[in-house]
Rosetta silent file (secondary structure, phi, psi, omega in degrees, C-alpha in Angstrom):
SEQUENCE: MSDYRGIVLAGGSGTRLFPVTQAVSKQLVPIYDKPMIYYPLSVLMLAGINEIAIITTPEDQIQFKRLLGTGEQWGVRFEYIVQERPEGLAQAYTLSRNFLDGHPSAMVLGDNIFYGHGLVGLLSQAVSRKSGGTVFGYQVRNPSQYGVVDFGKGGQAKSIIEKPENPASNYAVTGLYFLDGMASELAGKIQPSKRGELEITSLLEEYLNLGKLDVKLMGRGYSWFDTGTHESMIDATNYVRTIQNRQGLQIGCLEEIAYTNGWIDDDLLRQRADLYAKNEYGAYLAQILKG
SCORE:     score description
SCORE:     0.000 S_00000001
   1 L     0.000  135.986 -176.534    0.000    0.000    0.000 S_00000001
   2 L   -77.804  145.871  173.388    1.332    3.413   -0.950 S_00000001
   3 L   -77.534  -12.399 -179.344    2.083    6.105    1.624 S_00000001
   4 L   -71.700  148.026  169.936    0.874    8.585   -0.969 S_00000001
   5 E  -114.023  150.896 -173.979   -2.538   10.175   -0.784 S_00000001
   6 E  -106.428  153.089  174.528   -4.431   11.220   -3.882 S_00000001
   7 E  -133.115  129.808  169.209   -6.223   14.374   -4.942 S_00000001
   8 E  -112.433  115.879  178.731   -8.654   14.732   -7.824 S_00000001
   9 E   -87.359  103.772 -175.607   -9.312   18.380   -8.598 S_00000001
  10 L  -122.763   34.709  177.966  -12.868   18.353   -9.920 S_00000001
  11 L   -93.817 -145.912  178.264  -13.932   21.911   -9.186 S_00000001
  12 L    80.236  166.542 -175.407  -14.120   24.862  -11.538 S_00000001
  13 L   -98.982  -13.974  177.024  -17.041   26.262  -13.473 S_00000001
  14 L    62.210   32.236 -174.164  -16.473   24.492  -16.807 S_00000001
  15 H   -64.530  -25.732  179.722  -17.398   27.593  -18.785 S_00000001
  16 H   -67.807  -16.931 -178.959  -15.510   26.407  -21.872 S_00000001
  17 H  -106.951    9.908  174.768  -18.034   23.571  -22.157 S_00000001
  18 L   -59.452  145.291    3.591  -21.200   25.662  -21.761 S_00000001
  19 L   -85.880   -0.145 -176.757  -24.079   24.958  -22.285 S_00000001
  20 L   -57.462  -40.280 -172.323  -23.244   21.288  -21.563 S_00000001
  21 L  -101.589   17.914  176.589  -21.875   22.057  -18.103 S_00000001
  22 L   -70.282  -26.709 -176.511  -24.370   24.676  -16.962 S_00000001
  23 L  -117.230   -6.705 -178.103  -26.287   22.053  -14.982 S_00000001
  24 L  -146.954  143.776  177.410  -23.654   19.369  -14.355 S_00000001
  25 L   -61.056  141.848 -178.753  -19.948   19.320  -13.501 S_00000001
  26 H   -63.438  -28.464 -178.913  -17.791   18.566  -16.533 S_00000001
  27 H   -73.491   -4.388  176.996  -16.064   15.784  -14.598 S_00000001
  28 H  -103.470   -9.210  179.052  -19.406   13.963  -14.462 S_00000001
  29 L   -76.338  156.136 -173.422  -20.157   14.051  -18.183 S_00000001
  30 E   -78.933  142.447  162.010  -19.346   10.868  -20.118 S_00000001
  31 E  -111.868  100.271 -170.594  -16.200   10.019  -22.002 S_00000001
  32 L    58.418 -103.963 -170.652  -17.612    7.148  -24.072 S_00000001
  33 L  -108.921   10.596 -179.479  -19.038    4.653  -21.536 S_00000001
  34 E  -140.396  153.193  173.970  -17.855    6.075  -18.205 S_00000001
  35 E   -60.840  145.857 -177.587  -18.042    9.379  -16.321 S_00000001
  36 L   -51.433  -39.322 -174.038  -14.997   11.533  -16.986 S_00000001
  37 L   -67.095  -19.609  176.891  -13.809   11.327  -13.372 S_00000001
  38 H   -57.932  -36.443 -173.880  -13.354    7.551  -13.625 S_00000001
  39 H   -69.275  -49.848  175.600  -10.261    8.070  -15.781 S_00000001
  40 H   -65.864  -34.573  175.928   -8.211   10.268  -13.407 S_00000001
  41 H   -60.289  -38.920 -178.543   -9.346    8.116  -10.485 S_00000001
  42 H   -63.198  -33.940  179.277   -8.019    5.071  -12.325 S_00000001
  43 H   -64.008  -45.356  178.830   -4.572    6.678  -12.569 S_00000001
  44 H   -63.051  -41.654 -179.819   -4.363    7.145   -8.804 S_00000001
  45 H   -67.347  -37.228  175.843   -5.561    3.596   -8.193 S_00000001
  46 H   -63.202  -27.824  177.548   -3.039    2.227  -10.688 S_00000001
  47 L   -81.045    1.078  178.740   -0.389    4.017   -8.614 S_00000001
  48 L    83.533   17.517 -176.741   -1.554    2.021   -5.578 S_00000001
  49 L   -96.688  124.877 -177.963   -3.231    4.993   -3.894 S_00000001
  50 L  -124.318    8.944  170.134   -6.438    4.220   -2.005 S_00000001
  51 E  -118.686  114.512 -167.288   -6.985    7.360    0.097 S_00000001
  52 E  -135.320  129.631  172.909   -8.254   10.085   -2.202 S_00000001
  53 E   -94.686  134.442  177.663   -9.627   13.599   -1.725 S_00000001
  54 E  -114.636  114.564 -176.510  -12.122   14.806   -4.310 S_00000001
  55 E   -95.755  123.045 -175.756  -12.302   18.581   -4.559 S_00000001
  56 E  -133.186  169.708  169.463  -15.586   19.905   -5.936 S_00000001
  57 L   -73.364  159.440  179.544  -17.692   23.036   -6.081 S_00000001
  58 L   -59.228  -42.549 -174.664  -20.272   23.362   -3.262 S_00000001
  59 L   -75.184  -23.941 -176.932  -23.233   22.823   -5.594 S_00000001
  60 L   -92.552  -12.011 -171.650  -21.762   19.806   -7.419 S_00000001
  61 H   -60.340  -38.598 -178.281  -20.538   17.833   -4.418 S_00000001
  62 H   -62.660  -33.045  178.632  -23.799   15.979   -3.838 S_00000001
  63 H   -69.724  -38.573  176.793  -23.709   14.654   -7.411 S_00000001
  64 H   -65.505  -40.676  178.929  -20.174   13.320   -6.946 S_00000001
  65 H   -64.704  -36.988  178.686  -21.208   11.652   -3.701 S_00000001
  66 H   -64.926  -38.739 -179.542  -24.193   10.074   -5.449 S_00000001
  67 H   -76.033  -46.254 -167.750  -21.929    8.652   -8.157 S_00000001
  68 H  -102.316  -25.661 -178.998  -18.870    7.663   -6.128 S_00000001
  69 L    62.046 -145.164 -178.927  -20.083    7.231   -2.557 S_00000001
  70 L   -82.652  -17.039 -176.435  -17.471    6.463    0.072 S_00000001
  71 L    96.234   -5.697 -175.076  -15.305    4.487   -2.350 S_00000001
  72 H   -63.184  -25.189  178.960  -15.721    1.219   -0.425 S_00000001
  73 H   -66.945  -14.804  176.489  -17.089   -0.514   -3.541 S_00000001
  74 H  -116.577    8.571 -179.935  -13.559   -0.155   -4.951 S_00000001
  75 L    72.279   23.171  178.849  -11.681   -0.681   -1.686 S_00000001
  76 L  -121.419  170.724  176.636  -10.717    2.994   -1.442 S_00000001
  77 E  -122.447  123.909  177.286  -11.641    5.869    0.838 S_00000001
  78 E  -101.120  139.933  168.391  -12.898    9.172   -0.528 S_00000001
  79 E  -122.058  130.544 -176.632  -12.875   12.462    1.337 S_00000001
  80 E   -99.671  131.704 -178.027  -14.825   15.312   -0.218 S_00000001
  81 E  -126.676  133.604 -178.760  -13.485   18.860   -0.008 S_00000001
  82 E   -88.519  134.419  170.855  -15.316   21.997   -1.149 S_00000001
  83 L  -108.405  102.965 -175.605  -13.630   24.598   -3.335 S_00000001
  84 L   -61.988  -42.560  179.494  -15.713   27.736   -2.821 S_00000001
  85 L  -139.642  137.001  176.689  -13.995   29.607   -5.639 S_00000001
  86 L   -73.218  111.700 -176.163  -11.516   28.360   -8.267 S_00000001
  87 L  -125.070   34.253  176.479   -8.323   30.242   -7.434 S_00000001
  88 L   108.291  151.827 -175.788   -5.702   28.188   -9.237 S_00000001
  89 L   -64.112  -35.191 -178.647   -4.535   24.579   -9.326 S_00000001
  90 L   -67.086  -17.427  176.978   -2.065   25.022   -6.471 S_00000001
  91 H   -60.397  -26.767 -179.642   -5.008   25.943   -4.233 S_00000001
  92 H   -56.627  -33.311 -177.493   -5.815   22.224   -4.103 S_00000001
  93 H   -75.559  -31.714  175.954   -2.830   21.689   -1.790 S_00000001
  94 H   -75.714  -37.459  177.589   -3.925   24.319    0.724 S_00000001
  95 H   -65.825  -30.392 -175.709   -7.501   23.019    0.681 S_00000001
  96 L   -96.868   10.051 -173.665   -6.193   19.471    1.236 S_00000001
  97 H   -52.954  -48.972 -177.953   -3.707   20.329    3.969 S_00000001
  98 H   -68.323  -38.393  179.228   -5.575   18.456    6.734 S_00000001
  99 H   -64.229  -43.840 -178.063   -6.346   15.497    4.507 S_00000001
 100 H   -69.662  -39.542  174.409   -2.717   15.140    3.402 S_00000001
 101 L    50.130   42.341  177.288   -1.440   15.551    6.968 S_00000001
 102 L    84.351   -0.570  179.427    2.173   15.666    5.804 S_00000001
 103 L   -78.759  152.271  169.432    1.881   12.700    3.440 S_00000001
 104 L   -66.903  159.115 -173.474    3.275   12.825   -0.091 S_00000001
 105 E  -142.448  156.951  169.891    0.557   13.174   -2.696 S_00000001
 106 E  -121.375  118.448  176.298   -0.425   12.586   -6.273 S_00000001
 107 E  -107.872  134.506  176.282   -2.795   15.148   -7.716 S_00000001
 108 E  -128.070  138.657  178.117   -4.552   14.590  -11.014 S_00000001
 109 E   -73.879  139.613 -172.451   -6.844   17.031  -12.767 S_00000001
 110 L   -67.520   -9.276  178.565  -10.369   15.724  -13.081 S_00000001
 111 L  -113.005   18.803 -179.983  -10.492   16.248  -16.845 S_00000001
 112 E  -105.188  137.903  179.941   -7.216   14.496  -17.691 S_00000001
 113 E  -123.914  131.144  179.167   -7.001   11.032  -19.256 S_00000001
 114 E  -124.925  141.265  177.020   -3.799    8.961  -19.443 S_00000001
 115 E  -156.715  146.181  175.572   -3.224    5.674  -21.211 S_00000001
 116 E   159.278  149.816  175.634   -0.281    3.687  -22.477 S_00000001
 117 L   -64.640  127.943 -178.775    1.822    0.573  -22.149 S_00000001
 118 L    95.800   -0.811 -178.460    4.215    1.116  -19.284 S_00000001
 119 H   -60.917  -42.662 -179.578    2.053    3.697  -17.495 S_00000001
 120 H   -60.006  -37.920  177.695    1.993    1.648  -14.292 S_00000001
 121 H   -63.077  -43.018  176.970    5.789    1.528  -14.348 S_00000001
 122 H   -60.756  -44.060 -179.414    6.007    5.311  -14.637 S_00000001
 123 H   -64.699  -40.058 -179.862    3.577    5.735  -11.764 S_00000001
 124 H   -63.300  -39.606  176.556    5.495    3.248   -9.636 S_00000001
 125 H   -61.303  -41.514 -177.195    8.711    5.184  -10.170 S_00000001
 126 H   -66.186  -42.724 -177.834    7.008    8.386   -9.085 S_00000001
 127 H   -76.025  -15.566  178.170    5.558    6.954   -5.856 S_00000001
 128 L   -78.294  -12.422 -179.037    8.896    5.350   -4.974 S_00000001
 129 L   -77.318  130.701 -174.128   10.450    8.801   -4.640 S_00000001
 130 L   -90.438  -25.667  179.281   10.729    9.829   -0.986 S_00000001
 131 L  -141.958  158.599 -178.380   11.389   13.556   -1.380 S_00000001
 132 L    81.716 -153.508 -175.683   10.838   16.218   -4.005 S_00000001
 133 E  -148.579  162.712  176.438    8.428   15.806   -6.880 S_00000001
 134 E  -134.480  130.219  171.925    7.796   14.222  -10.252 S_00000001
 135 E  -128.696  172.742 -173.332    5.773   15.624  -13.130 S_00000001
 136 E  -124.570  132.954  176.596    5.392   14.480  -16.704 S_00000001
 137 E  -100.008  138.408 -177.853    6.197   16.256  -19.955 S_00000001
 138 E  -134.197  129.582 -176.464    4.219   15.467  -23.078 S_00000001
 139 E   -72.526  128.169 -178.715    5.004   16.761  -26.567 S_00000001
 140 L  -130.039  159.764 -179.654    2.207   18.906  -27.988 S_00000001
 141 L   -80.735  -27.146 -175.136    1.669   20.896  -31.148 S_00000001
 142 L  -123.190   67.080 -172.883    0.370   24.001  -29.353 S_00000001
 143 H   -61.997  -24.605 -177.340    2.560   24.412  -26.237 S_00000001
 144 H   -64.579   -9.499  178.273    1.542   28.048  -25.625 S_00000001
 145 H   -92.329    2.616 -174.407   -1.759   26.750  -24.234 S_00000001
 146 L  -132.516  177.958  165.568   -0.030   24.857  -21.414 S_00000001
 147 E   -78.360  126.805 -170.073    2.644   25.073  -18.764 S_00000001
 148 E  -114.423  139.109  179.644    5.833   24.490  -20.763 S_00000001
 149 E   -87.476  132.039  172.500    9.135   22.952  -19.677 S_00000001
 150 E  -106.334  116.930 -176.090   12.362   24.786  -20.474 S_00000001
 151 E   -95.635  142.915  174.597   15.224   22.318  -20.520 S_00000001
 152 L   -81.583 -176.852 -176.252   18.851   23.145  -19.778 S_00000001
 153 L   -62.453  -32.167 -178.837   21.854   21.872  -21.736 S_00000001
 154 L   -85.499    5.279 -179.556   21.993   18.635  -19.757 S_00000001
 155 L    86.441    0.402  177.735   18.360   17.851  -20.454 S_00000001
 156 L   -85.075  145.252  178.153   17.290   18.791  -16.936 S_00000001
 157 E   -67.944  131.447  177.929   14.270   21.050  -16.476 S_00000001
 158 E  -112.035  -19.496  174.931   15.346   24.564  -15.500 S_00000001
 159 E  -162.317  160.002  174.826   11.962   26.313  -15.530 S_00000001
 160 E  -131.630  118.373 -174.009    8.260   25.790  -16.195 S_00000001
 161 E  -110.768  129.844 -179.112    6.395   28.707  -17.705 S_00000001
 162 E   -78.712  118.850  175.162    2.610   28.991  -17.698 S_00000001
 163 L    44.849   60.910 -177.493    1.179   29.592  -21.204 S_00000001
 164 L   -73.685  147.967  176.605    4.238   31.385  -22.647 S_00000001
 165 L   -69.899  -35.826  179.080    3.951   33.501  -25.784 S_00000001
 166 L  -123.156   85.419 -174.994    7.256   32.067  -27.008 S_00000001
 167 L   -59.559  139.123  179.666    7.518   28.497  -25.692 S_00000001
 168 L   -79.978  -16.502  177.652   11.015   27.228  -24.940 S_00000001
 169 L  -155.940  177.367  176.138   10.026   23.683  -25.943 S_00000001
 170 L   -99.286   14.190 -177.849    7.100   21.634  -27.205 S_00000001
 171 E   -99.585  115.542  176.480    6.771   19.765  -23.919 S_00000001
 172 E   -93.211  148.004  173.800    3.715   20.584  -21.839 S_00000001
 173 E   -83.217  124.243 -179.676    3.381   19.560  -18.207 S_00000001
 174 E   -73.668  170.730 -178.292    0.448   17.186  -17.890 S_00000001
 175 E   -86.593   48.650  179.553   -2.173   17.427  -15.171 S_00000001
 176 E  -140.267  120.031 -170.246   -0.547   14.812  -12.946 S_00000001
 177 E  -133.465  120.668  174.567    1.719   15.869  -10.090 S_00000001
 178 E  -104.459  114.837 -176.994    3.575   13.724   -7.542 S_00000001
 179 E  -131.787  150.980 -178.137    4.856   15.915   -4.701 S_00000001
 180 L   -76.560 -173.462 -174.459    6.272   15.207   -1.265 S_00000001
 181 L   -68.483   -3.128  178.588    4.823   16.208    2.087 S_00000001
 182 L   -86.393   -5.341 -170.712    6.034   19.813    1.710 S_00000001
 183 H   -58.606  -45.543 -178.002    3.498   20.618   -1.030 S_00000001
 184 H   -65.139  -41.480  179.563    0.824   22.199    1.193 S_00000001
 185 H   -64.351  -45.472  179.945    3.354   24.321    3.069 S_00000001
 186 H   -66.374  -38.392  179.184    5.008   25.540   -0.122 S_00000001
 187 H   -63.576  -32.730  179.418    1.649   26.207   -1.781 S_00000001
 188 L   -68.056  -15.054 -179.178    0.691   28.392    1.172 S_00000001
 189 L   -97.369   -6.254 -176.276    3.625   30.698    0.396 S_00000001
 190 L   -74.161  139.991  174.934    2.774   31.246   -3.265 S_00000001
 191 L   -93.828  144.541  178.393    1.568   34.674   -4.355 S_00000001
 192 L   -59.334  146.260  178.529   -1.307   34.957   -6.866 S_00000001
 193 L   -77.244 -177.563  179.928   -0.273   35.500  -10.474 S_00000001
 194 L   -60.607  -27.010  178.263   -1.315   38.439  -12.642 S_00000001
 195 L   -92.374   12.053  172.886   -4.550   36.629  -13.392 S_00000001
 196 L    78.792   21.889 -177.067   -5.216   36.257   -9.666 S_00000001
 197 L  -119.901  152.681  172.014   -4.557   32.529   -9.394 S_00000001
 198 L   -84.765   97.872 -171.281   -2.255   30.306   -7.383 S_00000001
 199 L   -75.204  138.683  175.786   -0.495   28.759  -10.354 S_00000001
 200 H   -64.892  -31.325  178.700    0.657   25.156  -10.231 S_00000001
 201 H   -65.096  -31.707  176.884    3.717   26.257  -12.204 S_00000001
 202 H   -65.677  -40.052  177.621    4.655   28.574   -9.306 S_00000001
 203 H   -66.696  -42.119  178.555    4.570   25.606   -6.932 S_00000001
 204 H   -65.133  -34.747  176.670    6.631   23.500   -9.327 S_00000001
 205 H   -62.467  -35.257  176.756    9.124   26.347   -9.621 S_00000001
 206 H   -60.097  -43.317  178.493    9.571   26.180   -5.836 S_00000001
 207 H   -68.047  -38.873  177.239   10.568   22.529   -6.190 S_00000001
 208 H   -61.379  -42.719 -179.210   12.826   23.340   -9.143 S_00000001
 209 H   -63.840  -27.215  177.675   14.585   26.033   -7.126 S_00000001
 210 L   -86.186   -3.492 -177.859   15.239   23.463   -4.419 S_00000001
 211 L    70.780   29.867 -173.003   16.623   21.083   -7.039 S_00000001
 212 L  -124.347   24.417  178.810   13.929   18.571   -6.181 S_00000001
 213 E  -119.945  127.966  177.888   11.721   18.306   -9.266 S_00000001
 214 E  -109.785  129.220  176.951   12.064   15.566  -11.841 S_00000001
 215 E  -106.321  108.985  177.055   10.352   15.918  -15.227 S_00000001
 216 E   -90.810  135.784 -179.473    9.728   12.529  -16.819 S_00000001
 217 E   -93.455  132.580  173.279    8.914   12.562  -20.529 S_00000001
 218 E   -92.039  118.358 -175.653    6.000   10.572  -21.883 S_00000001
 219 L   -88.058 -157.764 -174.122    7.008    9.310  -25.294 S_00000001
 220 L   -62.721  -22.389 -175.570    5.150    8.002  -28.318 S_00000001
 221 L   -81.396    3.681 -176.949    3.693    5.059  -26.428 S_00000001
 222 E  -119.764  151.243  173.273    1.464    7.225  -24.252 S_00000001
 223 E  -122.094  137.468  178.161   -1.729    9.155  -24.827 S_00000001
 224 E  -134.046  128.212  176.850   -2.789   12.183  -22.794 S_00000001
 225 E  -121.769  129.425  170.985   -6.055   14.053  -23.181 S_00000001
 226 E  -104.675   96.924 -166.777   -6.931   17.322  -21.493 S_00000001
 227 L   -88.698   55.324 -178.159  -10.689   17.171  -22.085 S_00000001
 228 L   -95.341    0.577  178.085  -11.521   20.807  -21.429 S_00000001
 229 L  -129.372  163.408  178.461  -13.093   21.533  -24.820 S_00000001
 230 H   -60.700  -40.659 -178.373  -15.855   19.962  -26.861 S_00000001
 231 H   -64.197  -44.227 -178.262  -13.343   18.866  -29.497 S_00000001
 232 H   -69.464  -30.095  175.611  -11.009   17.212  -27.007 S_00000001
 233 H   -65.786  -41.167  177.576  -13.936   15.393  -25.382 S_00000001
 234 H   -64.828  -44.301  178.637  -14.889   13.945  -28.764 S_00000001
 235 H   -58.150  -45.842 -179.013  -11.260   12.977  -29.438 S_00000001
 236 H   -65.329  -41.596  178.800  -11.008   11.225  -26.066 S_00000001
 237 H   -61.188  -45.696  179.359  -14.343    9.462  -26.541 S_00000001
 238 H   -64.380  -37.005  179.225  -13.325    8.173  -29.975 S_00000001
 239 H   -64.436  -51.212 -179.230   -9.960    7.046  -28.622 S_00000001
 240 H   -60.137  -44.262 -179.651  -11.481    5.108  -25.706 S_00000001
 241 H   -60.775  -44.521 -178.363  -14.110    3.568  -27.968 S_00000001
 242 H   -63.201  -49.368 -179.118  -11.500    2.470  -30.521 S_00000001
 243 H   -60.636  -47.623 -175.653   -9.139    0.907  -27.968 S_00000001
 244 H   -66.637  -40.147 -178.767  -11.909   -0.883  -26.114 S_00000001
 245 H   -72.068  -34.901 -178.833  -13.611   -2.228  -29.225 S_00000001
 246 H   -78.493  -40.039 -173.501  -10.378   -3.388  -30.859 S_00000001
 247 H   -98.276  -18.415 -176.298   -8.660   -4.864  -27.822 S_00000001
 248 L    71.685   18.177  179.313  -11.638   -5.874  -25.706 S_00000001
 249 L  -114.194  141.126  179.533   -9.979   -4.166  -22.732 S_00000001
 250 L   -84.648  143.714  169.356  -11.514   -1.397  -20.639 S_00000001
 251 L  -102.982  130.309  177.218   -9.801    1.938  -20.008 S_00000001
 252 L    74.721   28.304  179.157  -10.518    3.438  -16.598 S_00000001
 253 L   -85.442  101.339 -173.814  -12.316    0.389  -15.183 S_00000001
 254 H   -66.047  -36.261  178.773  -12.125    1.033  -11.437 S_00000001
 255 H   -63.361  -42.430 -179.583  -13.475   -2.395  -10.480 S_00000001
 256 H   -63.183  -43.732 -179.806  -10.807   -4.177  -12.512 S_00000001
 257 H   -64.542  -44.540 -179.972   -8.008   -2.116  -10.959 S_00000001
 258 H   -61.549  -40.858 -179.429   -9.372   -2.628   -7.442 S_00000001
 259 H   -67.445  -43.827  178.105   -9.681   -6.381   -8.033 S_00000001
 260 H   -63.291  -36.949  179.363   -6.172   -6.636   -9.480 S_00000001
 261 L   -74.471  -10.426 -177.414   -4.819   -4.652   -6.515 S_00000001
 262 L    80.519   18.490 -178.365   -6.521   -7.053   -4.117 S_00000001
 263 L   -86.529  -22.265  174.714   -8.722   -4.307   -2.676 S_00000001
 264 L  -130.584  156.047 -177.871  -12.009   -6.075   -3.463 S_00000001
 265 L  -104.085 -176.122 -178.479  -12.870   -9.774   -3.555 S_00000001
 266 H   -58.313  -42.044 -176.471  -14.903  -11.983   -5.893 S_00000001
 267 H   -62.797  -42.953 -179.277  -18.166  -11.286   -4.073 S_00000001
 268 H   -70.320  -38.397  177.167  -17.862   -7.518   -4.376 S_00000001
 269 H   -64.794  -37.491  178.462  -16.798   -7.729   -8.009 S_00000001
 270 H   -64.928  -39.240  176.850  -19.793   -9.984   -8.682 S_00000001
 271 H   -60.577  -41.352  179.513  -22.106   -7.405   -7.098 S_00000001
 272 H   -67.998  -39.481  177.682  -20.710   -4.741   -9.402 S_00000001
 273 H   -63.200  -40.355  179.066  -21.094   -7.000  -12.429 S_00000001
 274 H   -66.314  -35.676  179.608  -24.731   -7.659  -11.487 S_00000001
 275 H   -61.086  -36.026 -177.544  -25.356   -3.912  -11.092 S_00000001
 276 L  -108.521   28.840 -172.224  -24.286   -3.343  -14.713 S_00000001
 277 L   -61.697  -20.241 -174.706  -25.629   -6.627  -16.048 S_00000001
 278 L   -91.542    4.937  179.083  -27.564   -4.968  -18.880 S_00000001
 279 L  -137.504  177.441 -175.808  -24.534   -3.449  -20.629 S_00000001
 280 H   -67.649  -28.429  178.304  -21.060   -4.307  -21.886 S_00000001
 281 H   -61.934  -45.869  177.464  -19.394   -2.896  -18.779 S_00000001
 282 H   -64.199  -38.792  177.986  -21.151   -5.478  -16.624 S_00000001
 283 H   -63.667  -36.594  178.664  -20.293   -8.228  -19.096 S_00000001
 284 H   -64.346  -43.707  179.580  -16.643   -7.190  -18.906 S_00000001
 285 H   -64.684  -39.914  178.219  -16.662   -7.433  -15.099 S_00000001
 286 H   -63.171  -36.418  179.013  -18.325  -10.843  -15.288 S_00000001
 287 H   -65.507  -36.577  177.530  -15.601  -11.988  -17.697 S_00000001
 288 H   -60.409  -40.275  179.819  -12.922  -10.936  -15.202 S_00000001
 289 H   -62.861  -33.455 -179.553  -14.514  -13.226  -12.642 S_00000001
 290 H   -74.743  -15.084  179.537  -14.314  -16.121  -15.034 S_00000001
 291 L    81.172    0.000    0.000  -10.589  -15.518  -15.415 S_00000001
């Protein structure tokens, strides 16, 4: 069992997806056959993390609780934290201070999807680190829309700039952050940026200045989706549908991960399969039971 605790940042107003998200949180809308939040949750569970804080808006929290409950059906424990106002990604660490209680953490953005052969290995490397932090760089065509890594001559990250006009590289920092137990304290010292937010890049810069941040690159074998637009949601949905239909394997199947991790037994998996007996998801769970 990992000493790490997880955070899923599922707050925000989702204005880029209006009118779809005027009545429902974007992290609850479907990406093919599962709610969006299943995918970031699956990343934390694949990393062996079973204590997870879910940060939501006040009005959306009841819907997340209705969907996810306590987490016991997957052998995990959820704690729900309210974000009254979205004031930057680094705010998640100050809001989660009591939940983290000095533990190292993995935070994933609620609209991010990761997939690829070797992903579990990357996650395992990150959680094995005892101090400092690990983030992941992913090559993109439009880096100015992201936090961008500037690499030094030796290939080490020397800075991370939020949405630069002239990007120093094509590597964006993904929405997955492994940080040690100092994250909440350091986040509390950050000053708001010009746009009035506690930027995650400012927190990462603190780790860089201490010489304690490692940027791992995700190569061609990985896929990363930031599903904050209608177009990217369609792309992610088509990707998940294609992989699942061609390979017969589920992406983001929380029951499968929990069962593989030994967090739930045959009886609980059978209950979940019976719950979804009328669709392919339930059939997939039943197939797992058959071995």
